[in-house]
N, C-alpha and C positions, 0 to 999 in steps of 0.2 A: 766407760766400759769395761764389766767383765770380760777374765779371757773364759771361761767358764757358765755355767749354769747348773751342772751338776760335776761332782768327782767323787770318786770312791776312796775310801777310808781302809789302811789296816785293819786285821781284826784283831792284832795284838799292840794297835794305840800306836802313836808317831805322832809326825806333823806335816804339814801340807804348804805349799808357797802357794800363795794366789796372786795372780797379777789384778791391777786396776787401775786404768788410766781416766783421769780426772784433772783439772785446772780451778778444782774447787777444793775448800775440807773435809774429809771425807769422817765421819763415824762408822763402828763397826760394829754388831751386837750380836748374840746368839741365843737359840730358843731352850736349848736343852744344857745342863750340869756337863754332859762329860764332854764338850763341845769350847773350846777358846778361844782367841782372834787375841792377836797381839802385833801390832801394837793397837790399841782401840779407834785410835786417828792420826791423819796422815793429810798429807794438804799437796797439794800440786802435783801434777804429770801424772808419769807412770808410777806406780809405789807397790812395794809386795809387801803383804800382809801374810803372815805364818799362821796357820788355822791348826790349832793344837788338839788330839782327841785321846783318847783314854785305849783300852783295851776295852772290847764288849765281853765280858762275860754273862752275860745277862740270859742266854742260851737260845736266843730269837736273834736277826737282822734288824739294825733300827737305822732310823735315820733322823736327822737335824737339820739346821738352817741357819746359815748364816747371810741377814743384813746389810747392807751397805748401802747407808744414805747422806746426798750430799743433795742442799737448797732442799729443795722442794720434791728428790725425786729419791729414791728407791730400787735396790737387785739387791735380788735374794739367789744364795747358793744354796744347793741342796747337797749335805751330804751324805751318800749312803754306805753304811758299815753292816759288812757279815757279822755273824758268830764267828767267836772264836772254837778251835777247835773242831769243825763239820760239822756242827750241830743241824739235824734233819730239822728244814723247814717244817712249821705250824699247817695245817691244812683240815680242813673239816669236808671231806672229800669221803662219802661211800662210797662202796667200789665192785659191779657184781663179781662175790664170788665164785673160783670156776671148780678149783679143788679143796674139798673139806681137809685135805690132809695139811694144809699148812697153816689154818685153824691154832690159834695159843690161848692160853691163858692170858686174861685183860683183853681181848678185841673186846670190838665193838660193833656190834650188828642191827640191820634194821632188817626186818621181815616182813616183804614185798609181796603182790600177790602176782603172777605168773606176767597178765600185762602189761604191768609197773603203772599201774595209775593209784593204787592203795599201798600203804605203810601199816604194821600194827601199831593201835592207840592205846588208850589207855581201858583199864578197869572196867566191865560194861556189866547189863543183866542183875539178876538179884543173885544172893548168897546160896540159892540151892543150885543154882542153875548161869553161871557166874561164864563170861565170855571178854573175849577184846574186842571193842571198837575197832575201825578201819578207819585213816586218815589218809586225805589226797596227797598223792606227791607226784615228783617232777624228775622222771631218769630222762638222761639225754647223754645217748652214744656209752650206756651199762656204767654212769657214773649220776649220783646223787650230792648236788655240790650245797643245796639247802634243807635245810632238815625241818620241815615243816611242826608245825607249835602243835603240839598233844600227841607227837610220834611216840613211841614209845623206844627207843635205845637198848638195846641188850648189852650185857658184859659177861664173857664165857666167866666161869669159875670151872676148877677141876681138870680136867684132859680128857683125848678122844677117847669115846665112846662110854663116859661117865660126866658128861658136862651140867653141868649148874646154867641155869640161865637167867642170869640174875638181873631185876628191873626192879626200881622205883621203891628202895630200902627191902625185896622182898624177891621170889625165888616162881617163877612161873611153874606151875603144876599140872598135869593129864585128869587128875578125879581118879575115883574108882571106878565109878560107872557113867554112861551117860556119855552123849558127844559133848563135855564144856572144858575150859579153859581157867582156873583161878591164881591166882597171885597168895603165897602161902609167906610167910614170916620168918619160917624154919624150912628147913629142907626137907623131903620127907622122898616117902619112898616113891612115886607117880613124880618125881621133880630130878629126874636124873633123862639127859636124853643121851643119844646118838643124833649124827647129822654126816651125812653123805648127800654129795653133788651129782647128778648126771651129765651126763655129754652136753647136753642140751642148757643144760645149765641150773636145773629145776630140781630142789633142795626136798630129802627126806628127811625129816625133824619128827625122831620117833622114840616117845620116851619108853622105859625099862618094865612100867607096872601100867595095868590101868583097861580100864573095856577099849577103850577108844583112842588110844594113844599117838594119834599122828596129828601134829599143828599143820591146821590147812584153810587155805580161807573161803569162805560160804558169801557167792556174789548174786545168792538169790533176794529177788527183791525185799520178801518176808524177811529176809535172815543173813541181811550184812555184816559179819563180821570179820574173826581171824576167833577159829575156834579147834577144836581136836574131834577126830575122827574113827571109825574103824576104815573105813575104805575112802576112796576120792570117787564114787559111784555120780553121789549130786556134788560134788565139789572137787576143789583145788588142792594139789600141793603150790609150794611156794619160792620165792628166790630169795638168795642172801644178801645182802650189800653189806661190806665188812668195810670199818672205816681204814680208811687209809695214811692218814699218818698220825704220829702221836701229837704232843705239846710241848716240842722242845726239846733239850738232850736227854736221852736215854739216861735212866739213875747210875744204870751200871757203870757208866763213863767217871761219876765223880763216886761214886761208893767204894767201887773194888778195885784193889790195884792185886789182886789172883789173874793166874790166867785162866780160864775156863770158857764153857758156853752161860751166855745167860738166856735162856728161852721159855719165862713163862714157868711152867708147871715143869718143862725135860731140865732147869740149871742143874750143869756139875760144873762146880768148880775143884781145880785144885789145890792140893790136901799132901802137904811138905810133908814128908816124913810118910808117909804112906804112897802112895803115888809115886810112879817114875814119870818119868819126864823127856821126852822123844824127841829130837827134830832133825827132818831130815829135810837137804837143800837139792834142787836141781833146778840149774838157770833163774839164780835167788826165788825161784817157788818153794814156798814151806808148807811142810807139814806138821802139823801140831799131834802129837800125839801122847795123850794119859793113859796110863796099866794102872790101873789097883789089881796088883794077884790076889789078893786077897778073894775079891768079887770076882776075879774072872772078864772085868770089865775090859772097851777101850774106845778111846774117840780120837777119832783122827778130823782135823778140819785140814782141806786142801785148798789151791789155788790164791794163798795168801803171798804177793813178791812182797818180799821185807825191802824189796827199793822204792814203796807205792810213798805217794804225796798225802798230808792232809784232802781228802775231797776225793779222792779217786777212786772211782766204781770196781768193786771186784764184783767176780762171781765164787763162791764158798761152797765147799764141797761139805757135807757132813756126815761121816760115817760114826754111828754108835751103836756099840751093841754091848751086852752083860750074857757072855758065855753066848752059848748059842741063838740069843733071843735079838733082835733088832728092835734098836727103841728108835734113833730116825735114819735115814736114811734118803736124803733131799741134796738139792742145794737152793743156796740167796742167793740173792742180788744187793752188796753192800756194799756199804759208803763208810771208806777211812776215815774217823772222827777224831783221830784224836794219836801221837807217837813222844812218846818220851823216848830216854837212852834203848831204859830195856823194852819195853814192848808197845805193842800196839792195839787200840781200840777201835773196834769195827763194827757197824750198826746195821739196820735196815729202819723204814720210816715208821715202824711198828715200835718203836722202842726197845727192838732186841737186839743180839748180838756176839760177840767175843771179845776176848783180849786173849792175845798170843804172846809172846816173847818172842824178840826179834831175832 
């Protein structure tokens, strides 16, 4: 008889003692290279097997199994191990966008009809009258959990007010005339977009040039499509769903060791010898300040608790100015991903975050 059917392993590696009671010879084997069991064979009454596991640096949680066999009976223990360093879990969920100011370079989007029945699909129409097809989609409680086959997943490039909508190796372009939407291999004057979201979550996606610059959904029976229009007289605007999480540990966790802010197009890394670095403490709360005297730049991150542990959730405030111009002013909900003797890595579920000194 097994002492438990599921155990949790420490992300940093280690071992667990596992007790099995039997009055026959028992053998044990694992199905993962990172799991070992010792000794592999025991006999008679209550015996202790030691399950040894390696550190999990894969970027994702993982599971393995140890199977104990005796005579014609076998029982299995599941070993669950989280990823080392507080890695962001993988998810494919797309969540309804409520605030366009949250958008960042690299975000992945689905453009969806207001009623939530259709998402933008593949390029269609003719070369002179192009548009985008529509694909049925399921929205439940503001979340799209499964991307339907044929859906166009749009990746944001650029920055706020000057977004490029990358899709299928090209970019969405509003065309110069007519109610059309095409995909170009390289950006042009009609493929720069602004995005805003109203209080009812309806999004306005507007090209900076073109006769009909607004990306809309047309539900007319003779013209079902996503395309660009001058007005919404006979069509409707859209809603945007953004991919909730990235795919594992944010790259800056392993690529960078300099304090700074890592938010796509708004990245700002501390430059030794040029920037001043200031730390202010009050009740273990750190304000991380970068000052660039030449550019009159100030970046302040607040709400970072120096006693935080890996996996802890924090609300981080960001105030970033260049002279009198505000670059960024908002709050982020983030998780402590990694801690060393000198620094803390903090990130959100979209792979963005900060590195600060303790």
